[in-house]
C-alpha positions in Angstrom: 86.0 37.0 19.6 86.3 40.7 19.9 85.6 42.3 23.3 83.1 45.1 22.7 82.7 46.1 26.4 83.0 49.9 26.7 86.1 51.0 28.7 85.5 51.9 32.3 85.8 55.7 33.1 88.5 56.0 35.8 88.6 59.8 35.9 88.3 61.2 39.5 85.0 62.4 40.7 84.6 66.1 41.2 85.3 67.4 44.8 82.2 67.4 47.0 80.9 70.9 47.8 82.0 72.1 51.3 79.3 72.1 53.9 77.7 75.4 54.5 79.2 77.3 57.5 76.9 77.4 60.5 75.8 80.9 61.5 77.4 82.4 64.7 75.4 81.9 67.8 74.2 85.4 68.9 75.6 86.7 72.3 73.2 86.2 75.1 73.6 89.7 76.6 70.9 89.0 79.2 72.8 86.0 80.4 76.2 87.8 80.4 74.7 90.7 82.5 73.1 88.2 84.8 76.4 86.4 85.3 78.2 89.7 86.0 75.5 90.7 88.5 75.8 87.5 90.5 79.6 87.7 90.5 79.4 91.3 91.8 76.8 90.3 94.4 79.1 87.5 95.6 82.0 89.9 96.0 80.0 92.5 97.8 78.5 89.9 100.1 82.0 88.6 101.0 83.3 92.1 101.5 80.3 93.0 103.7 79.9 89.8 105.8 83.3 88.1 105.8 86.3 90.3 105.1 87.5 93.1 102.8 90.9 94.6 101.8 91.9 98.0 103.3 94.5 100.5 102.3 96.4 102.7 104.7 96.6 106.3 103.4 97.8 108.2 106.5 100.4 108.2 109.3 98.0 108.0 112.3 98.8 104.4 113.1 102.6 104.4 112.7 104.7 102.5 113.6 102.4 99.5 113.4 100.7 100.6 110.1 102.6 102.5 107.4 101.2 104.5 104.5 101.1 102.0 101.6 100.1 98.9 103.7 97.4 96.7 102.4 95.6 94.7 105.0 92.6 92.5 105.6 89.7 93.6 107.8 87.3 90.9 109.1 83.7 91.9 109.3 82.2 89.3 111.8 84.1 89.6 115.1 81.7 92.2 116.5 78.6 91.3 114.5 77.1 93.3 111.6 75.6 96.7 111.2 75.1 99.3 108.6 78.9 100.1 108.7 79.7 96.6 107.7 78.7 97.1 104.1 81.4 97.6 101.6 79.8 100.9 100.6 78.1 103.0 103.2 74.9 103.6 101.3 72.5 102.3 103.9 71.0 104.9 106.3 73.1 105.3 109.4 71.3 103.5 112.2 72.1 101.8 115.6 70.9 98.3 114.7 73.4 95.4 115.2 73.1 91.8 114.4 74.9 89.2 116.6 76.6 92.1 118.4 80.0 91.7 120.1 82.4 94.1 121.9 86.1 94.7 120.9 88.8 94.1 123.4 91.5 96.5 124.6 94.2 96.8 121.9 92.1 95.7 118.9 92.6 97.7 115.8 89.2 98.5 114.3 87.7 100.5 111.5 85.0 103.1 112.3 82.9 105.6 110.4 82.8 109.2 111.7 79.3 110.5 112.4 79.7 113.4 109.8 81.0 111.4 106.8 81.2 107.9 105.3 85.0 107.2 105.0 86.5 104.6 107.2 89.1 105.5 109.9 91.3 102.9 111.4 92.3 103.2 115.1 93.0 101.2 118.3 90.6 100.5 121.1 91.8 102.0 124.3 88.6 102.2 126.4 85.4 100.1 126.6 81.8 100.8 127.5 81.6 102.2 131.1 85.3 103.0 131.3 86.5 106.4 132.6 89.3 107.7 130.4 91.6 110.8 130.5 94.9 111.7 128.9 97.5 113.4 131.1 100.8 114.5 129.5 100.4 112.0 126.7 99.6 109.0 129.1 96.2 107.3 129.2 94.5 107.3 132.7 92.0 104.5 132.6 89.5 104.2 135.5 91.9 106.2 137.7 95.1 104.3 136.8 97.8 105.2 134.4 98.2 102.8 131.5 101.9 101.7 131.6 104.2 103.2 129.0 107.8 102.1 128.8 110.5 103.6 126.6 111.5 101.4 123.7 114.4 101.7 121.1 113.3 104.3 118.5 111.6 102.7 115.5 113.3 103.3 112.2 110.8 104.3 109.5 111.5 105.1 105.8 112.7 108.6 105.3 110.3 109.2 102.5 108.3 112.4 103.0 105.7 111.3 100.6 104.9 108.3 102.8 105.2 110.3 106.0 102.4 112.6 105.0 98.7 111.8 105.0 96.4 113.1 102.3 96.0 116.4 104.1 99.7 117.0 104.8 101.9 119.1 102.7 105.6 118.3 102.0 106.6 121.5 104.0 104.5 120.3 107.0 106.2 116.8 106.8 109.6 118.3 106.6 109.1 120.6 109.6 107.7 117.8 111.6 110.1 115.0 110.9 113.3 116.6 109.7 114.9 116.7 113.2 114.4 112.9 113.5 116.1 112.0 110.2 119.2 109.9 110.5 121.7 108.3 108.0 122.6 104.7 108.9 126.1 103.3 108.4 124.7 101.5 105.3 123.9 104.9 103.8 120.1 104.4 104.1 118.1 107.4 105.5 115.5 106.7 108.2 113.3 108.6 110.5 113.9 107.7 114.2 110.9 108.6 116.3 110.5 108.4 120.1 108.8 105.0 120.8 107.0 103.6 123.8 105.3 100.3 124.6 101.8 100.6 126.0 100.2 97.8 128.0 96.4 97.7 128.5 94.7 96.1 131.5 94.1 92.9 129.6 97.8 92.6 128.7 97.4 93.8 125.2 100.8 95.4 124.3 101.8 97.4 121.3 104.2 100.2 120.3 103.2 103.9 120.1 105.0 107.1 118.9 105.1 110.3 120.9 107.2 113.0 119.3 105.5 116.2 120.5 105.5 116.3 124.3 103.6 119.6 124.2 101.2 118.6 121.5 97.5 119.6 121.5 96.3 116.0 122.0 98.5 115.3 125.1 95.8 116.2 127.6 92.1 115.5 127.8 89.7 115.8 130.7 88.2 112.6 132.0 85.1 111.3 130.4 83.0 108.2 130.9 82.5 106.1 127.8 78.8 105.6 127.3 77.2 102.1 127.1 77.5 100.7 123.6 80.5 102.9 122.8 84.3 102.6 122.6 87.1 105.1 122.7 89.7 105.0 119.9 93.2 106.4 119.5 95.9 106.2 116.9 99.3 104.7 117.7 101.0 107.9 116.3 99.6 109.8 119.3 100.6 113.3 118.2 99.4 112.9 114.6 96.1 111.1 114.9 92.6 112.6 114.5 90.7 110.1 116.7 88.3 110.2 119.6 90.2 113.0 121.2 89.6 115.3 118.2 86.3 117.0 117.2 84.4 116.1 114.1 85.4 119.5 112.7 89.0 118.6 113.2 88.5 115.5 111.1 88.4 113.3 114.2 85.8 111.0 115.7 84.3 113.5 118.0 84.5 111.5 121.2 83.5 107.9 122.0 82.3 105.9 118.9 79.0 103.9 118.9 79.6 100.2 118.3 77.1 100.5 115.5 79.6 102.6 113.6 82.4 100.0 113.9 82.7 98.0 110.7 85.3 95.4 111.5 88.7 94.4 113.0 92.1 94.6 111.2 93.7 91.2 111.0 97.0 91.1 109.1 99.0 93.0 106.4 98.9 91.3 103.0 101.6 93.4 101.4 103.1 96.9 101.5 104.3 99.3 98.8 106.9 102.0 99.5 105.5 104.6 97.1 108.0 104.1 94.3 105.6 102.1 92.2 103.6 103.4 89.2 100.2 102.4 87.9 101.9 99.6 86.0 101.6 96.4 88.2 104.9 95.3 86.9 106.6 98.0 89.0 105.0 96.7 92.2 107.5 94.0 92.8 110.4 96.4 93.3 108.3 98.6 95.5 107.4 95.8 98.0 108.6 96.5 101.5 110.5 93.6 103.0 109.2 91.9 106.1 105.7 93.4 106.2 103.7 90.8 104.3 101.5 88.6 106.4 102.2 90.4 109.7 99.5 89.9 112.3 97.8 93.1 113.6 96.7 91.5 116.8 98.4 93.0 119.8 100.9 90.9 121.8 99.3 89.6 124.9 101.4 89.9 128.1 100.6 88.3 131.4 98.8 90.6 133.8 101.3 92.5 136.0 104.2 92.0 133.6 
């Protein structure tokens, strides 16, 4: 019997049509802006209430702080005020929340009464103290604050880093050229006259005095008002601080505690000035031995 069944078609089926591409989801610009806002708010809140980075642009705190140092300033040790904010846009006022008073030897940031930039100085007199300066020595409540001669510090012989933003290269050369020295290794340094100062609470730190007849070496006695502190730079002959008028870029006398924005805690890292804007150049510009240095004064026993 003949098989009349039609042959089965075994040809492949045509390819299925690809699924239609899903349209791109539109960018939620409102959500992106909201996320950026909350991130910036978190950063500003941390900077204003906890801690913020700080850059040293001047020589006023040598030898303990060098131009190019980056450090951390804590905001909470003395409470909060208008100066605590990262940007000083709030009206200047004398309010303080959870107020505290610095100790002798603390390094603090303060805002001068005639401008909004932060200055960094050391606390040398507290509310109610009587303070004078005689031949470069502090007289606190009628007693000289001890100063003892120390071996001269050796600082980088880099005029760019020995000048603050107002100093010219010629000024730097005239001021520090006589202190330049070449070490046996061939490295050039600036050796400046160095002293150790010890405050009544035992706070001890190094200072520089290179101009015995300088204009800041004598100051008539004043009494620090209540709610104020007296600040001086460690580079005593090159610091516009409480001894210097506002017109001279100083602090114009004792500083209200409501103008103190925090306390310096430690150096994070320091660059020697050889770096460029390219972050890859920063590694070779790092100063050895400065990272993570504490900025709290050494505490010596009373009478030592």
